[in-house]
C-alpha positions as CSV (number, residue, x, y, z in Angstrom):
1,M,-24.9,-3.9,-12.1
2,S,-25.8,-6.1,-15.1
3,L,-22.1,-6.6,-16.1
4,K,-20.6,-9.5,-14.2
5,I,-16.9,-9.2,-13.2
6,V,-14.9,-12.3,-12.4
7,G,-12.5,-11.6,-9.5
8,P,-12.3,-11.1,-5.8
9,S,-14.2,-8.6,-3.7
10,L,-11.8,-5.8,-2.9
11,P,-13.7,-3.2,-0.8
12,N,-10.4,-1.7,0.5
13,I,-8.9,-0.6,-2.8
14,P,-8.1,3.1,-3.1
15,W,-10.9,5.2,-4.3
16,E,-11.9,8.9,-4.8
17,D,-15.2,9.9,-6.2
18,R,-15.4,11.5,-9.7
19,P,-14.8,15.3,-9.4
20,R,-17.7,17.6,-9.9
21,G,-18.1,18.4,-13.6
22,N,-15.9,15.6,-14.8
23,S,-17.4,13.4,-17.5
24,E,-14.4,11.3,-18.5
25,V,-14.5,7.5,-18.2
26,L,-11.3,7.8,-16.0
27,W,-10.3,10.5,-13.6
28,R,-7.0,11.1,-11.8
29,Y,-6.4,10.9,-8.1
30,S,-6.1,14.4,-6.7
31,Q,-3.0,13.5,-4.7
32,N,-1.0,12.1,-7.7
33,P,1.7,11.1,-8.0
34,V,1.4,8.4,-5.3
35,I,5.0,7.2,-5.6
36,P,7.6,10.0,-6.1
37,R,10.8,9.4,-8.1
38,D,13.0,9.6,-4.9
39,L,11.0,7.4,-2.5
40,I,14.1,5.2,-1.8
41,P,17.8,6.4,-1.6
42,C,19.0,4.7,-4.8
43,S,16.1,5.7,-7.1
44,N,16.3,8.2,-9.9
45,S,12.7,7.2,-10.8
46,I,10.0,4.7,-9.9
47,F,7.3,4.1,-12.5
48,N,5.6,1.5,-14.8
49,S,4.9,-0.8,-11.8
50,A,2.5,-3.5,-10.8
51,V,0.4,-4.0,-7.7
52,V,-1.9,-6.8,-6.4
53,P,-4.1,-7.5,-3.4
54,Y,-2.3,-9.6,-0.7
55,G,-4.6,-10.7,2.1
56,D,-6.0,-7.5,3.6
57,E,-3.0,-5.5,2.3
58,F,-1.3,-5.0,-1.0
59,R,2.0,-6.0,-2.6
60,G,3.8,-4.9,-5.7
61,V,6.8,-5.1,-8.0
62,F,8.2,-1.8,-9.0
63,R,10.4,-0.5,-11.8
64,V,13.3,1.4,-10.2
65,D,15.8,3.1,-12.4
66,N,18.7,3.8,-10.0
67,K,21.1,6.7,-9.9
68,A,23.5,4.8,-12.2
69,R,20.5,4.6,-14.6
70,E,20.4,0.8,-14.3
71,M,16.9,-0.7,-14.7
72,R,16.0,-2.9,-11.8
73,I,12.8,-4.2,-10.2
74,H,12.1,-4.0,-6.5
75,S,9.3,-5.5,-4.3
76,G,7.1,-3.4,-2.1
77,S,4.2,-3.4,0.3
78,S,1.3,-1.2,1.4
79,Q,-1.6,-1.1,3.8
80,D,-3.8,1.0,1.5
81,A,-2.2,0.7,-2.0
82,L,-1.4,4.4,-1.9
83,N,1.4,4.8,0.6
84,W,4.1,2.3,-0.4
85,T,7.2,0.9,1.3
86,I,9.6,-0.2,-1.4
87,E,12.6,-2.4,-0.6
88,H,15.9,-0.6,-1.0
89,E,17.6,-3.5,-2.7
90,P,16.4,-5.0,-6.0
91,I,14.9,-8.5,-6.2
92,Q,17.5,-11.2,-6.3
93,F,15.8,-14.1,-8.2
94,V,16.4,-17.7,-7.3
95,C,17.1,-19.6,-10.5
96,D,18.5,-23.1,-11.1
97,D,19.8,-22.2,-14.5
98,E,22.9,-20.0,-14.4
99,E,22.5,-18.6,-17.9
100,I,18.9,-17.5,-17.4
101,G,19.5,-16.3,-13.9
102,N,22.3,-14.0,-15.0
103,F,20.5,-10.7,-14.5
104,V,21.3,-7.9,-17.0
105,Y,18.3,-5.6,-16.6
106,G,14.6,-5.7,-15.9
107,Y,11.8,-3.2,-16.3
108,D,8.0,-2.7,-16.7
109,P,6.8,-5.6,-14.5
110,R,3.3,-7.1,-14.3
111,V,2.0,-9.3,-11.4
112,V,-0.9,-11.7,-11.4
113,W,-2.4,-14.4,-9.1
114,I,-3.0,-17.7,-11.0
115,E,-4.3,-20.7,-9.0
116,D,-1.9,-20.9,-6.1
117,R,0.9,-18.3,-6.5
118,Y,1.8,-14.9,-7.8
119,Y,3.5,-14.7,-11.2
120,V,5.7,-11.8,-12.3
121,T,6.5,-11.0,-15.9
122,W,8.9,-8.2,-17.0
123,C,11.0,-7.1,-19.8
124,N,14.2,-9.1,-19.1
125,G,17.6,-8.6,-20.7
126,Y,18.9,-11.7,-22.5
127,H,20.8,-10.8,-25.6
128,G,18.2,-8.1,-26.0
129,P,14.8,-7.5,-24.4
130,T,12.6,-10.5,-23.9
131,I,9.9,-11.6,-21.4
132,G,11.1,-12.8,-18.0
133,V,8.9,-15.0,-15.9
134,A,9.0,-15.7,-12.1
135,Y,6.7,-16.7,-9.3
136,T,6.5,-15.9,-5.6
137,E,4.2,-16.8,-2.7
138,D,5.3,-14.1,-0.2
139,F,7.0,-11.3,-2.2
140,E,10.2,-12.0,-0.4
141,T,11.6,-15.0,-2.4
142,F,11.2,-14.9,-6.2
143,Y,11.8,-18.0,-8.3
144,Q,12.8,-17.3,-11.9
145,L,11.6,-19.6,-14.7
146,E,12.6,-19.8,-18.4
147,N,12.2,-16.7,-20.5
148,A,8.9,-16.9,-22.4
149,F,10.1,-15.8,-25.8
150,L,13.1,-15.1,-27.9
151,P,14.3,-11.6,-28.1
152,F,13.0,-9.1,-29.0
153,N,9.8,-8.8,-27.1
154,R,8.2,-6.5,-24.5
155,N,4.9,-6.0,-22.6
156,G,4.4,-9.7,-21.6
157,V,1.1,-9.8,-19.7
158,L,-0.4,-13.1,-18.4
159,F,-4.1,-13.7,-18.2
160,P,-5.4,-14.3,-14.6
161,R,-6.5,-17.9,-15.4
162,K,-5.7,-20.7,-17.8
163,I,-7.5,-20.6,-21.2
164,N,-8.3,-23.9,-22.9
165,G,-6.2,-25.6,-20.2
166,S,-3.1,-23.5,-20.9
167,F,-1.4,-20.4,-19.5
168,A,-2.0,-17.5,-21.8
169,M,0.0,-14.3,-22.4
170,L,-0.2,-11.2,-24.5
171,S,3.1,-9.7,-25.8
172,R,4.5,-7.1,-28.2
173,P,7.3,-8.4,-30.5
174,S,9.8,-5.6,-31.0
175,D,13.4,-4.9,-31.8
176,N,16.5,-4.2,-29.8
177,G,16.0,-0.4,-29.7
178,H,13.2,2.0,-28.8
179,T,10.9,0.2,-31.1
180,P,9.1,2.4,-33.7
181,F,6.5,-0.3,-34.4
182,G,4.6,-3.0,-32.7
183,D,1.3,-5.1,-32.6
184,I,-0.1,-7.2,-29.8
185,F,0.0,-11.0,-30.0
186,Y,-1.4,-13.9,-28.0
187,S,0.4,-17.1,-27.0
188,E,-0.3,-20.2,-24.9
189,S,1.8,-22.6,-22.8
190,P,1.0,-25.8,-21.0
191,D,3.8,-25.3,-18.5
192,L,5.2,-21.7,-18.7
193,T,8.3,-23.1,-20.5
194,Y,7.1,-24.0,-24.0
195,W,5.1,-21.4,-25.8
196,G,3.1,-21.7,-29.0
197,K,-0.3,-21.1,-30.6
198,H,0.8,-17.6,-31.4
199,R,-2.1,-15.4,-32.7
200,H,-2.3,-11.8,-33.8
201,V,-4.6,-9.8,-31.6
202,M,-4.5,-6.3,-33.0
203,G,-2.3,-3.7,-34.6
204,T,-1.9,0.0,-34.8
205,T,-4.5,2.3,-36.3
206,V,-4.4,6.1,-36.5
207,G,-3.8,9.0,-34.2
208,W,-2.8,8.3,-30.7
209,Q,-2.2,4.6,-31.5
210,S,-0.6,4.9,-34.9
211,T,3.1,4.0,-34.1
212,K,2.8,1.0,-31.7
213,I,0.6,-0.6,-29.0
214,G,1.2,-2.9,-26.0
215,A,-0.9,-4.6,-23.4
216,G,-1.0,-3.0,-20.0
217,P,-2.6,-4.4,-16.8
218,I,-3.7,-8.0,-16.3
219,P,-6.9,-8.4,-18.4
220,I,-10.1,-8.1,-16.5
221,E,-12.6,-10.9,-17.1
222,T,-16.2,-9.8,-17.5
223,S,-19.5,-11.2,-18.9
224,E,-18.9,-9.1,-22.0
225,G,-15.3,-10.3,-22.6
226,W,-11.8,-9.7,-21.4
227,V,-11.1,-6.0,-20.8
228,M,-7.6,-5.3,-22.1
229,I,-6.3,-1.9,-21.2
230,Y,-3.3,-1.0,-23.4
231,H,-1.0,1.8,-24.3
232,G,-0.8,3.4,-27.7
233,V,1.9,5.6,-29.1
234,L,1.8,8.5,-31.5
235,T,5.0,9.9,-33.2
236,S,4.8,13.6,-32.9
237,C,7.2,16.3,-34.2
238,N,8.7,16.2,-30.7
239,G,8.9,12.4,-30.2
240,F,6.7,9.6,-28.9
241,V,3.5,10.4,-27.0
242,Y,2.1,7.5,-24.9
243,S,-1.7,7.3,-24.2
244,V,-4.1,4.7,-22.9
245,G,-7.0,2.9,-24.6
246,A,-9.0,-0.3,-24.0
247,A,-10.4,-3.2,-25.9
248,L,-12.8,-6.1,-25.4
249,L,-11.5,-9.5,-26.3
250,D,-13.4,-12.8,-26.7
251,L,-13.4,-14.9,-23.6
252,D,-12.6,-18.2,-25.2
253,Q,-10.5,-16.9,-28.1
254,P,-8.8,-13.8,-26.7
255,W,-7.0,-13.0,-30.0
256,K,-10.4,-12.1,-31.4
257,V,-11.2,-8.4,-30.8
258,I,-14.9,-7.5,-30.1
259,A,-14.4,-3.8,-29.8
260,R,-11.6,-1.2,-29.1
261,T,-11.6,2.5,-28.3
262,S,-11.0,4.9,-31.1
263,P,-10.4,7.8,-28.7
264,Y,-7.9,7.4,-25.8
265,I,-9.2,7.1,-22.3
266,L,-6.2,8.8,-20.7
267,S,-3.4,10.9,-22.2
268,P,-0.5,12.9,-20.9
269,Q,-2.0,16.2,-19.8
270,T,-0.8,17.0,-16.2
271,Y,2.6,18.2,-15.2
272,Y,3.8,14.9,-13.9
273,E,2.7,13.1,-17.1
274,C,4.2,15.7,-19.4
275,V,7.5,16.6,-17.6
276,G,10.1,14.1,-16.5
277,D,12.8,11.9,-17.8
278,V,10.7,11.0,-20.8
279,P,8.0,13.7,-21.5
280,N,4.4,12.9,-22.5
281,V,4.0,9.4,-21.2
282,V,1.1,7.6,-19.4
283,F,1.9,3.9,-19.2
284,P,-0.5,1.6,-17.5
285,C,0.8,-1.6,-15.8
286,A,-1.8,-2.6,-13.1
287,A,-5.4,-2.3,-12.1
288,L,-7.1,-3.2,-8.8
289,V,-10.8,-4.1,-9.3
290,D,-13.6,-4.7,-6.8
291,S,-15.8,-7.2,-8.5
292,D,-18.8,-6.3,-6.3
293,T,-19.0,-2.6,-7.3
294,G,-16.9,-2.4,-10.5
295,R,-14.7,0.2,-8.9
296,M,-11.2,0.3,-10.5
297,A,-7.9,1.9,-9.5
298,L,-5.6,2.0,-12.5
299,Y,-1.8,2.4,-11.8
300,Y,0.3,4.0,-14.5
301,G,3.8,5.6,-15.0
302,G,4.0,9.3,-15.5
303,A,6.7,10.6,-17.8
304,D,8.9,7.6,-17.0
305,T,9.5,9.2,-13.7
306,V,6.7,8.7,-11.1
307,T,3.7,6.4,-10.4
308,A,0.1,7.7,-10.5
309,V,-3.4,6.4,-10.1
310,A,-6.7,7.0,-12.0
311,F,-10.1,5.8,-11.0
312,G,-13.2,4.5,-12.9
313,F,-15.9,1.9,-13.1
314,V,-15.3,-1.3,-15.2
315,Q,-18.9,-1.2,-16.3
316,D,-18.6,2.4,-17.6
317,L,-15.3,1.4,-19.4
318,V,-17.0,-1.5,-21.1
319,Q,-19.8,0.7,-22.3
320,F,-17.3,3.3,-23.5
321,I,-15.4,0.7,-25.5
322,K,-18.6,-0.5,-27.2
323,D,-19.8,3.0,-27.9
324,N,-16.5,4.3,-29.3
325,S,-15.2,1.4,-31.3
326,K,-14.4,1.6,-35.0
327,I,-13.1,-1.9,-35.8
């Protein structure tokens, strides 16, 4: 494999070979969805969730909309990253600031290991949606930090290492509603409290990514650049349609786009992606990657109801981005 992937060896990630006759860059797990909407007693739906390796096992932070339709985030664990045990009670963050720690709602989490701990970001309610930040070492106790940005913002995604000596994050400034617009921006922070050096990364184009876009899983570092998997939205005559694309970003200046996919790499086509609380949604939030082989398991929400997995190779995805870019 000529492409170099920066990251751990993860030979135990979920995997299923490409189906016979399938030529897509990503293919769906045959046993999807891996997390049903009713896995725990309180859940109306479990989707748009994040998973990471944890020793020889896996841990995750999951969006759970409960039967009162309150948006909460729960922790979970798994031996194989397919069969999950999710805590019945939502995460209770430890926070030394009463105002920031006053939890209103939380959804669409991401999780990343940086240096010596796991960081969680999510869409946090503070006079509107903004980016909440916390860290944990054991997925049992979570320490909440300052919100990264002013409202209104969504899709806060940290890079897996510091860039130019600073923490780095992608985000999508928005509004207080179901935003009918949105571009991806880049920001840096020396301490996860004060954020600046805001740079525009990329905006909407046409077709499946013509209404708004937002970063998905933690960017994957390769010798060709950062692989940023993202969602794009089309406004159809029947509402929003969420699909998945990917882009290559410069390693040292990640706000500079090298290439991005013109066609989508995954779109709502199966029953569990087209039928649910919000029809026609595939929403990626996490990716497990084995750096030795390039195998990737992509986790995504289906129809804002369940969690599913798709598989592919990072090296194939990078080539697909380069071959199908129109920037």
